[in-house]
N, C-alpha and C positions, 0 to 999 in steps of 0.2 A: 337420368340418375347420377347422382355426385358422383367423383372419384375419389380418394384420400389416398395419401400415400401414407398418413398414420391416422388414424380414431380411437382417440382419448374416451374413454365410457364410464358417465356414471363415477366420477370425480366428485369429490367436495372444489368447489373453482375458489381459490383466495385469488382474487382478480390482478392484486397490487397497487389498488385504490386506497386499500384500506377499509372498504366496503363489507360487509356482512357476508361467510360464503356461502352459496347453492352446488346443489348437485347440477352437472350436466356434461355433456360432451363437449369434446373437444375437437373438429377436424384439421386436418394438415395438410397442405397443400404445395408444394414448391417451394418450401422453405417459410412459408406463410401460413398463419390462423385464416382458415378460410371458411369454417362455420364455429357456431356455439349455441347450442340449446338442448334440451331435453328429448334424447332417442333422434340423434342424428342417423338420416340413412343413407346410405349409401356403402359400395365397394371400397374399399382399404385393402392396402398393403401389408400394413400392419394393423393389428385393434391388438390396442393397451386395457385389460380390464382395469379400473383404478378403484374400483367396489372401497369404502374405507379410506380411499390415500384422499391427501391435498395435492389436488393440480393448481398449480402457481407459474408467473412468469419465471424464466432464470436469473438468479440472483445477477445482482451486478457489485460489483467488487470497486469501490470509489478511492480506493487507495493502497497500492499493493506493487511491487518490484517485478513482475512477472517476466517483462521484455527483456531484463537485464540476460538471463537464462532460456528466453523461449527457444534459441535455436540449439540448443543442448537439449532440451525438452519435451520436444512436440506437442505431446500428448497430455499436457499439463496436468499429470494425474492427482497432485495436492491440491491442487485449486477443480477442477472439473468433476471432482468426486466427490468435493460439499456441494456438489449446484450450481460451483458461478460459472454462466454461463459467459459475462463480459466484466473483462476485469482493466479499467481506467489505468495507463501506466506511465512511465515517465517522473514521476513521482518525486518529490524532497529536491529536486531542482537536480535531478542524479539519472541518465538520459547513455545512451549508448552512441547519439549521436546529437547533434555535429560534431565532427571532426576535424583539426587543424591540425595536416598531418604534421606539423611542427613541433606539435604539444601530442602526439596519440601515447607516444611514451607516459604523460605526464595522467593520461587517462584511464591507461591501461593500471598504474600503477595504484590508482585509488579506487577503481573497482576489483580491484582481484579479490577481495574478502567476497565477492557477492556470485562471482563466476564459478562456476562449476571445474573442474582441473580434468587436462585427458580429454578435451575436444578441442576439434582445431576452428576457430574462430574466425582467422583468414583477416578479418579488419579490412575486407577489402569495399566497405561504406563511405561515402564521407557526408551523406544529408542523413537527413532521419526519412526524406523518404527513401531513399536506397537503401535503409536498414531494415522498413517495414518492408519494401517487396522482397528483400529475400525472406522472411518471415512468412510471407504469402506462397513464395514458390516454394519455401520447402513444407509448409501445411502448420496447422495448428488447430488444437480441439475447441481451444476457446477463442470469440472476440477480443478483441486488444482494443480501446480508443485512447489515442494517445495527447500527451500531454508536451510540448514544450518543455524544456527543461532548465531554468535561470543559472543554477551550476553549472552545467556540462556550457551553456551557451556561454557564458565569464572564463570558464578556462581556455572554450576555444579561442577567444581574445585578446584574453591576461596571464592566460595561465594559471601559476599559483601566486602572483604578484597578490599580496595585502594590501594592498597602499587604496587609494581612491581610485575610482574612472577618472578618463578624462572626457569632455565633451566628445572628443572623437571617439574613444572607445565605448561611449553610451552609444553614438549611434551608429557602430559596428555593431554591436550584442541587438539594436532596435534593429538592423538588418537581417541578423540572423534568425531573429526572434518572426519577425513576419514571412520570411521565408517558409519557417517552421510553419509559421499557420494558415499561410496558403497552400500549404502538402497537404493541409487536412487536421491539424491539429485542434484542440478543441478548447483548448488554453494554456495558462504556464503554471506551473509548482515552483517553489521555492524552499533549498531546503535550509534557513537560517540559522543553523547551528552547526554544519557542515563546511570547513574551509572546503571550495574556494568561495563558495554562494555566501557564507555569513561575512567575508568582505566589504560587501554590496552595504550603503549607507540606504535609510529609508528613502531619501530620494534618486538613487541609482531604480529600486526597484518600481518608485512609483513613475517615472520614467518610460519602463517597459510596462507595466499594468495598464498604462495608456494606451500601446497598441495592441495589445489584450482586449481592452475595451471596443477599441476599432471595429474588429473583429468578431466581438460578443462573443467571446470564451470567458472563460471562469479562472481564476485565477488562487491556486490551492497553495497552503503553505505550513509548512511545519515550523510554526514560529520558534523567536530566537530561544526565547527559555521556556520551559514547561514547570522551573522548579522553582527559587525564591524571587523571579521577576517574570512569573505568569503573568499577572497582571499590565505587567506596563506592555509585555509582547503582544497580547492580545490589542491591547489600546493602538500600539502601530499596525495591526494591520487590519483591522477597521480605519485607522488613522489611510492607510494605500485605495482603499475600499472605497473612500469618501471622495480622497484626491484623485481618481482615478476614473472615479465611474465604473470598473469592474466588479461582477462577481467574486464575493469571496468563501473560501470552504476553508475551516480552521482542522488543519489535518490531525486523526487521534490525538482529541480532546480530554486532557488530563493535568492532572496536578503531581508534579514528579517530589517524593520525600516528605517523610512523615513529616516536619513544620508545616507545608502546604496543603495537608488534605485538606479537605471542606471548600477550596477557594474557586471551585470548579459553578458551585452556587451564585457566587460573583460574578465569573467568566461569562456564566449564561444569561445572566440580565444584561450584564452592558452587553450580549450581543441584541437582547430583544430590543434593549434601548434602541439599539444600533440601528434596527431594522425599522424603528419606528421611526426614524431621520433619514430614511431612504437607504441606508448600505444595506445591499441585502447577503446576509453574512446567515453560515450555516457552517455546521461542524461534526466530523462523523468520530467512531469509536469504535475499537472492538473488546470483545469480552474478556479479558484476562488483567491481571493485576503487574502482569511484570511487561515491560517493553524490550526491544532489541535492534541493535543497528552494530554499526562497526566497533573495535574498541579501541582504533583513536577516538571517536568521541569523547572518550575519559581525560584527553587531555585538551590544555587551554590552547584555542585556535590559532595562535597566534605563532606555535610549535607546528604549525601545516605550512606555513607559506613557502612555498618554493617546491612543496611536493614533501611524498613519502620519504623520498629519501635524505632530504632537508631536514625532515623530523627528526628520522632517526640518528641523523648527526650531532644533530642537537640534545639528542638522549644519551649522547657517548660525552658530553662535554658536562661535567662535574660542578662545575658553577651553575649552567642553566639548569640541572638537574633541582638544585637548590631553589631554582624561583620557581619551576613549574612545581613541585611540592609546598612550595610557600604559598601560591596561589592556592591550588587545591584546599590546602589544608585553612587556611584562612577565608577559605570561601570567596575570595577574591577575582576566581574567573571569568573572562569577559560573559561566557555565553555557560551552556551549562553545566554544572557540578554532578557528573555522575558519582563518582565516589563519593561524595558527602551525601548524594541520595540516596543510595544504595547499599553501603557498606561495603568491602574486600567479598564478606560472604556472601552478598547479593550479587554480586559480576560472577555468571555463568558464563564460562566459553561455548557458545554454539556449533562453531565451525573453526577449528583451525588448519588451515592446507597445508600446511609445513609440517606439525603434528599433531594427526586427531587422537592421540593418546589423551590431550588437555581437553578434547569434548564432553562436555557434559560437567566438566570440574572448576566449583568459583574460583576466582582470582587466590583468595585466602588459603584453599586445599592445596593450588597448584604451591602457591608460595611454599607455605609449612612445610611441604613433601619436600623442595629443595632446601630447605634449611634458610630458605631468605627473608622469613618473616617479623625476624626479629625489629627491620627496618622495613617497612611495607613498601614506601617508596620507591626506594632504591631498590627493594628487590622486584618490584612493578614495571621500572624502566628495563631492568635487564632480561627480563621476562621479554619485555616489548621490542625490542634488540636481538633478544634467541629469537623469534617467530617475526623478526623485520617488519612487525607491527600487521603483520595480516593476520585479521581473527575478527570472527564474529562474535558477537555477546547476546546475553539476556539477562534482563538486569532488573530485579524485584525493589519497586519504588512506591507502589498505590494501591490505592487504597478501596476495597470493594464500595463501598460505599458509595464514593464519588463515582467510582464507574456507573452503578448505579442507577444514579442521579441523570448521569449524563445520556446513558441507553436508555432514559425514557422520556428525557426532553423531547417534544417538539422537531426542535431543529438538526436531530444527528443521524446520520445513515450509520449502518454496519456496514467495517470493513475488517479485512485481514492486516493488512500493514505487511504482508510476508512475500517472499522471493518464492521463484520455482523452487523444487527438488524431488525426489524419488527415492522407493525406499531403500534403491539399494545404493543413495548415495552415502559417502562416507564422512557424516556429520550428525548433530546433533538439534535440529532448526528449534526454535519457539514453537509451541503446539497448533498455535494460532496456521502454521504453514494446512494443515489438517482436517484443523475442527472449529475454527470460528464460527460460519454461518449452521452448522448443528447442535451446536452448542447454544448459541441462543433462543434455538427452539427448543433445546430439552430443558437447561438451565434457567433462564429468565422466562421461556413463556409456560411450560408443562408444569414445571415443579414450583418454583419461585411466584410464578404467576405475575410476575414487575408488569408484562406488556401482554395484549388482547394477540391471540395467532394472523389475526387481520394486520393489526399495526405492525408485528414483528415483521410480519412480509413486504410490508407500505415500506420499512425502514432499508429493507434489502434489495428493491427493484424499483416500483415509481421514484422514488424520493432521488435515490442514489440517480435515477436517470434525468432527472429535472434540474439534480445540480449543475449536471455537468453539458445538459441541451441535449442529450438525446429522444427523438420525437417516436423510433419506432419501436423500441425497446421497453421493459421495466413493466405493461400492462398485458394480462388478454386480455385481447381483443382483435375481431374477425379483419382482414386489413393487414396486424401486423404481424411484424417477424416472429417465428413460432422457436421462441426460448423459451424450455418447457421444463419444469423438475416435477418429479412426481415423490412424494413420501409418506409414511407411516406416520403421524402426528404421534401414533403413541409408543412408537419404539426409536424415533428417530434421535441421535444422539452425537455426542464426538467422542470418544476412546482414547485420542491423541493425550499423552499426558510430557511434565518437562521432562521425568525420566525416561520413554518411550514415545517419542512426537510423531516418530513417523508411522501412524497406525491412521484407516481412515474411517471417517461415519459409518456409521448405521441407520439402517432405516430409511437411505434414497433409492428405489426401485429405478428409477429411470431418471435421462437430462438428456435433453433433445436442445441441440447447437444449429440453428439454420435449418431448421424440417431436417435434420439426420440424428438418428440415436446416437450417442457419445457414449451413454452410461444405460447396461440393460441390465437389470438385477443384481445389480448393485457391482457390475463389473463392466470394466472400461471396452469398448468395443475394437478399440484400433482409428474408429473417422478421425478426421482431421476436415471437418467442415466450418471451423470458424474464421472468421474472417476478422480485416484489418477495415475498421470502421473510420471512415475519415467524414471530417465535418463538412457539410459541404457537396458531398459526392455520394 
């Protein structure tokens, strides 16, 4: 007689492939699915009655920033309580390694808005492998799939130099990238609106993408512009895939700013045409009309040359202030124009470590309360100096109709684009940190009927697994890893809001990671059964 560690009985199996659901049992032993069928017989250490519930693969979040705070929050509550069992990390060209000791302070300055305060990071790693090993030694409730990060690699070689790279510098970057890939990274990410990554031209990215292609990896990209120059930026990403042979993933696909709403219909057509011409390109999307990033993204990229300290010095120069305001106001910013796309009222502080009294307030409100809104640019620059440029923001600039178009499209996966937090943290993060995956299942499946349940689960499981190249996750099948979510399709819903974002979802009963129960009846068990999943290992 078979002996199971966990036996899940009578659940509606949505296996992740998009196939229709069926009622079956699932038996789990030693971290693997060892049995699937009707009325499985055998002893079990734990029996879960899933009658009336959906049993599906653990959700895979293709784009997030959980690696930045994984040491501070090993329980990964904000993600695991959504049913996310695997996070692809190192996105937007931003990661904790590799580190050039001579440029460590520059990296620390840049990462500051994303890192929880009061935690002793130690910064005693240099390679990506050393950082992943430190996460493993501490433990994590969630699996992590690492990407190499183009911006961090460029910083290690060139610091905040905004000029073009030399052939020797490109070779140094290719060497660091290859080391990262040899250590098990699944590809490379880029954040081409963020300095220092945005200082790279297309040719430099192509050279790096060729290395990624050689290792069979994926290139994920926050493109250079998601607003007025959206089409040109999508074309660049596709050209990188064509020139290098690498698979391309367009991160958090959207059109920012009212003037650009509707453009996603054209970009999706371009992606389909590229696929017809041999470029493997896909995209991902989070289910909200607001984005979130660092407040420094509101400034032209040249202001960040030399790092955060140099940026603050420029903001203190009256003549440079006029230049910065003029570029933003005339929309001649080289990259994204977040202020024009969102307006002062639409940019809300998510977390300001220097003064959390600003959290949850719009820039317009902050400036008006300080009597500095008569000249909002001057007031904004003063505010940036006051907080040392150290804040994360939420920016409202997207259209619900566009969101639905991208979410429904066959090429899109569901993501959070969130960093780890917990309910005790002193901040007001984007609600996607707590609600993205349940929101899709409640609003866009159950309420709006935009997607079938099976298709939504596919976009959360087997599709992201396929994009990154995971072979043993994303589908419920005998012999594959036992990452499982059990939820009530009638009650699952997000409860996080922009005003009250740190609220766990409802309707998720169990989450199993590598055969161990991490969420039991909606409560975290404290289990740290996650792994660093290295490519080829």
